N, C-alpha and C positions, 0 to 999 in steps of 0.2 A: 504494500500500500504506500510505502515511502516514494516509490517511483511515480505513482499516480499523483501524489501530492506535488511533486516537482513539476508536473506538466499542467497543473491547473492554471488557467488563464482567467482574467477578470471578465465577468459576464457583462453584456451590454443591455440585456433585457431581463425582466422578471422571469420570463420563461426559461432563459438560459441559466439563470441563477437556480431556479427550482429544479431543473433537470440535473444540473451538476450536484446540487445538494442531495437530491434523492439517490443519485448514483453513488454517493459517498456515505449514505446512511449506514448506521451501525458502527462507524468509526469517527469519533469526534475530532481526532487530530487533523485529518484531511478537510473536514468541514471547517475547522478553525482556520486552516490555511486558505480556504476559499474566502472566508471573511477578511483575512489579512490582505489578500491580493485585490480585494474590492475596495476602491477608494471611498472613504466615508462621504466625501462630497458628491460622489456619483449615485449614492443610494436613493435620494429622492427622485432622480431622473430614471433610475432603473425600475423602481417599484411604483412610482406615481401613486395610484390608488388600487393596486392589483396584488397586494400581499394576502395570501390565504392565512387563516388562523393557524393551520398546522405548520406552515413555514415559519411564522412568528414564534411558535412554540419551539421548533427545532433550533432556531437561532438563539433563543434565550437559554435553552438547555446547553448548547455548545458554549456560549459565553460563560454560563455558570460553572461548567466543568473546568475551564481554564483560568477563571478569575475568582476563585473562592477566597 
């Protein structure tokens, strides 16, 4: 899974983010890497008003895992 984490590129759309996040489900480390490669200033443009509740929960769980 370390190799997969190295090849993660920043998403441009909410769909790309969700597909990437789902593909990495079950392992919080690559999900955290996905969050790290995504510019915070790009998040409003990426998600606009299209974030599902389950995606928000996954993001919060990931952040909680690494920032306790």
